[in-house]
C-alpha positions as CSV (number, residue, x, y, z in Angstrom):
1,M,119.6,103.4,101.8
2,K,118.7,100.6,99.4
3,C,115.0,99.7,99.1
4,W,112.6,98.3,96.5
5,V,111.9,101.0,93.8
6,W,109.3,100.9,91.1
7,A,111.6,102.1,88.3
8,S,108.9,103.0,85.8
9,S,106.6,105.9,85.1
10,Q,103.7,103.5,84.5
11,P,101.1,102.6,87.1
12,W,101.6,99.5,89.2
13,D,101.0,96.3,87.3
14,G,100.2,94.0,90.3
15,S,103.7,92.5,90.6
16,M,105.4,92.2,94.0
17,P,109.0,93.2,94.9
18,G,111.6,90.4,94.8
19,V,109.7,87.9,92.6
20,G,111.4,88.8,89.3
21,R,108.4,90.5,87.7
22,G,107.5,94.1,87.0
23,A,109.7,97.1,87.2
24,W,111.0,96.5,90.8
25,V,114.7,97.4,91.3
26,W,116.6,97.1,94.6
27,Q,118.6,100.4,94.7
28,P,119.3,103.4,96.8
29,S,116.5,105.9,97.1
30,V,115.4,108.9,99.2
31,N,111.9,109.0,97.7
32,P,109.4,109.1,100.7
33,G,107.1,106.7,98.9
34,F,109.6,103.9,98.5
35,L,111.0,104.5,102.0
36,Y,107.5,104.3,103.4
37,L,107.0,100.9,101.6
38,Y,110.4,99.7,102.8
39,Y,109.5,100.4,106.5
40,A,106.0,99.0,106.0
41,R,107.4,95.7,104.9
42,G,110.0,95.7,107.7
43,G,113.0,93.5,108.2
44,F,113.4,90.1,109.9
45,L,116.4,88.1,110.9
46,N,116.6,85.0,108.7
47,S,119.4,82.4,108.8
48,T,118.6,81.4,105.2
49,A,119.1,84.9,103.8
50,A,122.2,86.0,102.1
51,P,124.4,87.9,102.5
52,A,124.8,87.2,106.2
53,H,126.0,90.7,107.2
54,L,124.2,90.8,110.6
55,G,126.4,88.2,112.3
56,L,125.3,84.6,111.9
57,A,122.0,85.5,110.1
58,G,121.0,87.6,107.1
59,W,117.7,89.3,106.9
60,L,114.6,89.6,104.7
61,D,112.4,92.6,104.1
62,E,109.2,90.6,104.0
63,P,107.4,88.0,106.2
64,S,108.5,84.4,105.8
65,P,108.0,81.1,107.7
66,T,111.8,81.0,108.2
67,N,112.0,84.5,109.7
68,G,113.3,85.1,113.2
69,E,112.9,88.3,115.2
70,R,111.6,91.4,113.5
71,I,114.4,94.0,113.7
72,F,112.6,97.1,112.2
73,G,109.4,98.2,110.5
74,A,105.8,97.1,110.5
75,G,106.4,93.7,109.1
76,L,103.2,93.7,107.0
77,V,102.4,91.1,104.4
78,N,101.9,92.2,100.8
79,A,98.1,91.7,101.1
80,D,98.0,94.4,103.8
81,I,99.8,97.1,101.7
82,D,98.1,99.4,99.2
83,Y,100.8,99.1,96.5
84,G,98.9,100.9,93.8
85,T,98.4,104.1,95.9
86,L,101.9,104.0,97.3
87,I,103.5,103.8,93.8
88,A,101.3,106.6,92.5
89,W,102.4,108.7,95.5
90,A,106.1,107.9,95.0
91,Q,105.9,108.9,91.4
92,W,104.3,112.2,92.4
93,C,107.0,112.7,95.0
94,A,109.6,112.2,92.3
95,V,108.0,114.9,90.1
96,Q,107.8,117.3,93.0
97,Q,111.5,116.5,93.9
98,L,110.6,115.6,97.5
99,E,113.2,113.7,99.6
100,C,113.3,112.1,103.0
101,H,116.6,111.8,104.9
102,L,115.9,110.2,108.3
103,S,118.1,108.7,111.0
104,L,116.4,106.7,113.8
105,T,118.5,107.0,116.9
106,D,115.9,106.2,119.6
107,V,112.9,104.0,120.2
108,K,109.9,105.2,118.1
109,S,106.6,103.5,117.3
110,V,105.9,102.2,113.8
111,F,103.1,104.7,113.6
112,T,105.4,107.6,114.4
113,V,108.0,106.6,111.8
114,L,105.5,106.0,109.0
115,N,103.9,109.3,109.6
116,T,107.3,111.1,109.6
117,I,108.2,109.5,106.3
118,A,104.8,110.3,104.9
119,A,105.1,114.0,106.0
120,A,108.2,114.3,103.8
121,G,106.0,113.5,100.9
122,R,103.2,115.8,102.1
123,A,101.1,112.8,103.0
124,R,99.5,111.1,106.0
125,M,99.2,107.4,106.9
126,S,95.8,105.9,106.2
127,W,94.0,102.6,106.5
128,A,90.9,103.8,104.6
129,P,91.1,101.2,101.9
130,G,91.5,98.4,104.4
131,K,95.3,98.3,103.7
132,L,98.2,100.5,104.8
133,S,98.1,103.4,102.5
134,V,98.4,107.2,102.4
135,W,96.5,110.3,101.3
136,W,98.4,113.3,100.1
137,E,97.5,116.8,99.0
138,A,98.2,118.1,95.6
139,A,96.8,120.7,93.2
140,G,94.0,119.7,90.9
141,Q,93.0,116.5,92.7
142,P,89.5,115.5,91.4
143,S,86.3,115.5,93.5
144,T,85.2,112.1,94.6
145,A,81.8,112.8,96.1
146,A,79.1,115.5,96.6
147,F,77.2,116.5,99.7
148,G,74.1,118.6,99.8
149,A,70.6,118.7,101.3
150,S,70.0,115.1,100.2
151,N,72.8,113.6,102.4
152,I,73.4,116.2,105.2
153,V,71.4,115.6,108.4
154,A,69.2,118.7,109.0
155,G,70.5,121.0,111.7
156,T,74.0,119.7,111.7
157,F,75.7,122.0,109.2
158,K,78.1,124.4,110.9
159,I,80.8,126.9,109.8
160,A,83.5,128.2,112.1
161,Y,86.2,130.8,111.4
162,D,89.7,131.1,112.6
163,T,90.2,134.7,113.8
164,D,93.7,134.3,115.1
165,E,95.8,137.1,113.6
166,S,98.8,136.7,116.0
167,I,101.1,134.9,113.5
168,D,103.0,137.0,111.0
169,G,105.0,134.1,109.5
170,F,106.6,130.7,109.9
171,V,110.2,129.8,110.6
172,M,111.3,126.2,110.2
173,S,114.5,124.7,111.6
174,Y,115.9,121.7,109.7
175,T,119.0,119.9,108.7
176,R,120.2,120.8,105.3
177,V,121.4,117.7,103.2
178,D,122.8,119.9,100.4
179,D,125.2,121.6,102.9
180,D,126.8,118.6,104.7
181,Y,123.8,118.2,107.0
182,Q,124.4,121.6,108.7
183,P,121.5,123.2,110.8
184,D,119.6,125.8,108.9
185,E,116.3,127.6,108.9
186,V,113.9,129.0,106.3
187,R,111.1,131.6,106.7
188,A,107.9,132.7,105.0
189,T,105.7,135.6,106.0
190,L,102.0,135.8,105.5
191,P,100.7,138.0,102.7
192,G,100.3,141.6,103.7
193,V,102.8,141.4,106.6
194,T,105.6,144.0,106.0
195,Q,107.3,143.9,109.4
196,P,106.9,140.4,110.8
197,I,107.4,140.1,114.5
198,N,105.5,137.0,115.7
199,W,107.0,134.0,114.1
200,Q,105.6,130.5,114.5
201,S,108.5,128.0,115.0
202,V,108.4,124.6,113.4
203,D,111.0,121.8,113.7
204,A,111.3,119.4,110.8
205,A,111.6,115.7,111.9
206,Y,113.7,114.8,108.8
207,S,116.5,116.3,106.8
208,M,116.0,117.8,103.3
209,P,117.5,120.1,100.7
210,R,117.0,123.8,101.2
211,G,114.7,124.2,98.2
212,Q,112.3,121.6,99.6
213,A,112.4,123.2,103.0
214,Q,111.5,126.6,101.5
215,R,108.6,125.1,99.6
216,L,107.4,123.4,102.8
217,V,107.4,126.6,104.9
218,N,105.7,128.4,102.1
219,L,102.9,125.9,102.2
220,L,102.6,126.4,106.0
221,A,102.2,130.2,105.4
222,A,99.8,129.6,102.6
223,A,97.7,127.3,104.7
224,K,97.5,129.8,107.5
225,H,96.4,132.5,105.0
226,Y,93.8,130.6,103.1
227,F,92.4,128.0,105.6
228,R,90.5,130.4,107.8
229,R,87.2,128.5,107.7
230,S,86.2,125.0,108.8
231,I,82.9,123.4,107.8
232,S,81.3,120.5,109.6
233,W,78.2,118.4,109.2
234,E,76.7,115.0,109.9
235,S,75.7,112.3,107.4
236,T,74.2,108.9,107.6
237,A,75.5,105.8,105.6
238,F,76.7,108.0,102.7
239,G,79.3,109.5,105.1
240,L,81.1,106.1,105.2
241,T,81.9,106.4,101.5
242,V,84.4,109.2,102.0
243,A,87.6,109.4,104.0
244,T,90.0,112.0,105.4
245,G,91.9,113.6,102.5
246,D,89.1,113.3,99.9
247,V,88.2,116.3,97.9
248,I,84.4,116.8,97.5
249,Q,81.8,119.2,96.3
250,L,79.6,120.8,99.0
251,A,76.3,122.6,98.9
252,H,73.8,123.8,101.5
253,D,70.8,126.1,101.7
254,L,72.7,128.1,104.4
255,T,75.4,129.2,102.0
256,R,73.8,128.6,98.6
257,W,77.1,127.5,97.0
258,A,74.8,125.4,94.7
259,H,71.3,123.9,94.5
260,S,71.1,120.3,95.8
261,G,68.6,117.4,96.2
262,R,67.6,114.1,94.7
263,L,66.1,113.1,91.4
264,V,62.4,112.5,91.3
265,A,61.8,111.4,87.7
266,V,63.8,110.9,84.5
267,D,62.5,111.3,81.0
268,V,64.2,109.1,78.4
269,A,63.8,109.6,74.6
270,G,65.4,106.9,72.5
271,D,68.8,106.1,73.9
272,H,69.4,109.2,76.0
273,V,67.9,111.2,78.9
274,R,65.9,114.2,77.7
275,S,65.0,115.8,81.0
276,V,64.9,115.3,84.7
277,T,62.6,116.3,87.5
278,L,64.2,117.4,90.7
279,S,63.2,117.4,94.4
280,A,63.9,121.1,94.7
281,E,63.6,124.2,92.6
282,V,66.6,125.6,90.8
283,E,67.2,128.9,89.1
284,A,69.9,130.6,87.1
285,V,71.4,133.9,88.3
286,P,71.5,136.7,85.7
287,G,74.9,136.6,84.0
288,D,75.3,132.8,84.2
289,G,76.2,131.6,80.8
290,E,75.7,127.9,81.4
291,F,73.8,125.6,83.8
292,W,75.1,122.2,84.9
293,L,73.6,119.2,86.7
294,M,76.0,117.0,88.6
295,V,74.5,113.7,89.5
296,T,75.9,111.0,91.8
297,P,74.8,107.5,91.1
298,P,74.7,105.1,94.0
299,G,78.1,103.5,94.4
300,S,79.7,105.7,91.8
301,E,81.5,109.1,91.5
302,P,79.7,112.3,90.4
303,I,79.3,113.1,86.7
304,S,78.2,116.4,85.2
305,Y,75.8,117.2,82.3
306,R,75.2,120.6,80.7
307,C,71.5,121.6,80.8
308,A,69.5,124.3,79.1
309,R,69.6,127.5,81.2
310,P,66.3,127.7,83.1
311,A,64.4,130.9,82.4
312,A,62.7,130.9,85.8
313,R,62.6,128.9,89.0
314,T,61.8,125.3,88.0
315,R,62.1,121.7,89.1
316,T,62.6,120.4,85.5
317,L,65.8,120.6,83.6
318,Q,66.3,119.9,79.9
319,L,69.6,118.1,79.1
320,V,71.9,119.5,76.5
321,D,74.8,117.0,76.9
322,L,74.2,113.4,76.0
323,W,73.3,111.3,79.1
324,P,73.0,107.7,77.8
325,A,69.9,105.9,78.9
326,D,72.0,102.9,80.0
327,S,73.7,105.1,82.6
328,A,70.3,106.3,84.0
329,P,68.3,104.8,86.9
330,G,66.6,101.5,86.3
331,W,63.2,103.1,87.1
332,L,62.3,106.4,85.5
333,D,59.7,107.2,88.1
334,A,57.6,105.2,90.6
335,A,56.0,103.0,87.9
336,T,58.0,103.2,84.7
337,P,61.0,100.9,84.2
338,N,64.0,101.9,82.1
339,D,64.6,99.0,79.8
340,A,67.9,100.4,78.6
341,A,69.4,100.6,82.1
342,S,72.7,98.8,82.6
343,A,72.8,95.9,85.1
344,F,74.7,98.1,87.5
345,Y,71.8,100.6,87.8
346,D,68.7,98.4,86.9
347,D,67.6,98.1,90.5
348,T,67.9,101.9,91.3
349,V,65.2,104.5,91.5
350,P,65.6,108.2,90.8
351,E,65.6,109.0,94.6
352,D,68.8,107.0,94.9
353,W,70.6,109.6,92.8
354,T,71.7,112.8,94.4
355,W,72.5,116.0,92.5
356,L,74.0,119.5,92.7
357,A,73.2,122.2,90.2
358,G,74.7,125.5,89.3
359,P,76.6,127.6,86.7
360,A,79.9,125.6,87.0
361,A,80.6,122.1,85.6
362,T,81.3,121.0,89.2
363,P,78.6,122.9,91.1
364,G,79.2,123.6,94.8
365,K,82.1,124.5,97.0
366,R,85.2,122.5,96.5
367,V,86.5,121.4,100.0
368,R,88.9,118.8,101.4
369,I,87.9,116.5,104.2
370,I,90.2,116.9,107.2
371,G,88.5,114.7,109.7
372,T,85.8,112.1,110.2
373,E,84.4,110.6,113.4
374,P,81.3,108.7,114.5
375,S,78.7,111.1,116.1
376,S,76.3,108.3,116.9
377,D,75.5,104.7,116.0
378,R,74.1,105.8,112.7
379,R,75.8,109.0,111.9
380,V,79.3,110.3,110.8
381,R,80.5,113.8,111.6
382,I,82.7,115.2,108.8
383,T,84.9,118.2,109.0
384,A,86.3,120.0,105.9
385,R,88.1,123.1,104.9
386,D,88.2,125.1,101.6
387,E,90.4,123.6,98.9
388,V,91.9,126.8,97.5
389,A,93.7,126.6,94.2
390,E,95.8,129.7,95.0
391,R,97.5,127.8,97.7
392,W,99.2,125.7,95.1
393,W,99.6,128.0,92.1
394,P,99.1,131.7,91.3
395,A,95.7,132.6,90.1
396,G,94.5,135.2,87.6
397,D,96.4,136.6,84.6
398,M,99.9,135.1,84.6
399,G,101.0,137.8,82.3
400,T,100.9,140.3,85.2
401,G,104.0,139.2,86.9
402,G,103.2,135.6,87.2
403,C,100.5,135.8,89.9
404,G,97.9,138.3,88.7
405,R,95.9,139.4,91.7
406,R,98.0,137.4,94.0
407,R,101.4,138.9,92.9
408,R,101.9,140.7,96.3
409,A,101.2,137.5,98.2
410,C,103.8,135.7,96.0
411,R,106.4,138.4,96.8
412,D,105.6,138.2,100.5
413,L,105.8,134.4,100.8
414,R,109.0,133.9,98.9
415,R,111.2,136.0,101.2
416,S,114.2,133.7,101.8
417,R,117.9,133.3,101.2
418,A,117.2,130.5,98.7
419,A,119.1,130.7,95.5
420,S,116.0,130.8,93.4
421,A,113.1,133.1,94.1
422,D,110.3,130.6,93.6
423,C,106.7,131.8,93.5
424,W,105.1,130.2,96.6
425,P,104.6,127.4,97.1
426,A,106.9,126.8,94.1
427,D,105.7,123.3,93.1
428,S,106.9,122.1,89.8
429,R,104.2,122.1,87.1
430,R,103.8,120.1,83.9
431,L,103.6,123.1,81.5
432,G,104.1,122.2,77.9
433,S,106.3,120.9,75.1
434,A,110.0,121.0,75.9
435,P,112.2,123.1,73.6
436,A,115.1,121.3,71.9
437,G,118.0,120.8,74.2
438,V,116.1,121.6,77.4
439,R,117.9,120.8,80.6
440,S,117.4,121.5,84.2
441,G,118.2,125.1,85.2
442,H,117.3,126.7,81.9
443,A,114.9,129.7,82.1
444,F,111.9,129.7,79.8
445,A,108.7,131.5,79.3
446,H,105.5,129.4,79.1
447,S,102.5,130.3,77.1
448,R,99.3,129.3,78.8
449,A,97.2,129.4,75.7
450,A,99.6,127.6,73.4
451,G,101.0,125.2,75.9
452,R,104.5,125.8,74.7
453,C,107.7,126.9,76.3
454,G,110.2,129.3,74.6
455,N,113.3,131.2,75.5
456,A,112.6,133.5,78.4
457,G,114.9,136.2,77.2
458,S,112.9,136.9,74.1
459,D,109.5,136.5,75.7
460,R,109.9,138.5,78.9
461,G,107.0,140.8,79.6
462,R,104.7,139.4,77.0
463,R,101.1,139.1,78.2
464,G,100.0,135.5,78.9
465,R,103.4,134.2,79.5
466,L,105.0,132.9,82.7
467,R,108.8,133.0,83.3
468,C,109.9,129.8,84.8
469,V,113.0,127.7,85.5
470,V,113.1,124.2,84.3
471,T,113.3,121.5,87.0
472,G,113.1,118.5,84.6
473,A,111.8,117.2,81.3
474,T,110.0,113.9,80.9
475,D,107.8,112.4,78.2
476,G,108.4,115.4,75.9
477,F,107.0,117.9,78.5
478,V,108.8,120.4,80.6
479,W,108.5,120.8,84.4
480,C,109.0,124.3,85.6
481,N,109.0,126.5,88.7
482,P,107.8,130.1,88.2
483,V,110.2,132.9,88.9
484,F,110.3,136.7,88.7
């Protein structure tokens, strides 16, 4: 199917399809991002459009005063579409080699079709930015906010656990595009299951290559294995600054994932912050090498500063990293102004700034928001689950068979008849410099320390190296899938 494609690896430049600017090209595509955009714009009968291949009238893929009946899609104007996010998502889909092959044979709502296309790119439809957009899950997405004692309503923090052990694995039925659209199925067992009996059946709503299907069912098994805990809490106005899909840092006294609170006072020396006074005591645990303070300015994203490791419980931290005075609150305490504060912060007081503190550069538990809903006229209920790195990529020493402590889980979850034994969930990764003459299908070993790839045959078994198969090479870097 032909649609508008952003034929560039660069971010969106603000240009619109069909107006002769930017990198837009009308060409065939199975990229979920561009198909999503195609269906969002929709199609309208139009007697002035050419070629007139629909009888007496042609059609346009955007609203126009000369349009007739809408024949498919949402029919949204450009101002109602989040082009920047959709293009970034489409570029990610291209890197991950995700495709969407879909035939609409019966009446379906626009909502259903858009979510089906989004699912092919591991995304969900969203209106969070006030425009039609998506949110998608990927490894390494940055945290955008922090929640702690300062912005969680007292008595609302809850943790629930999934104790269902009845599922041994997942089996997904789908139509295989790389085998003449023949019916097929792929399976993935949960780690530790040696004789799977109870399979959870899933039917794909779109067609895809077998490799993509295997990765998808692997992700389902990984989610069941790792997402055993859900966390919920209520927040006031600050809860409106986050949306479903956001990754955040979380702390609470119940779990002590990190210390949290609000700033009380800031001490500035010259052009930088020297120390801060906190609303709650913090302490370092024996064995912690560093201590970090992550502050969230009002209206901005969190930023971390390294501090001197406290010798005992204290409410005062000495800064080691440079915190510019112009990026500090406009008032240093209840009576002292910060003359160096920027215009963005000059009307803020320390209590407007929240913080998390701990031994990691991003203190707190890393979680992903999976739901938000109003709990009252002034509160938002937020539900999240752990954001586990192992779901996306093996953890530990990659020299121990590629997965370190998770090697057995990798073996369990890659049971399939696929041609390549990809380590689950087998997402392509940007590993390092591409060797000369690299092309898709070559096997290489990647050095984590050096960031280089070399011939797998000569490097097999060397500690710190990961055997992988190249899935593509762009911008001088190689994209690989790990194999054993």
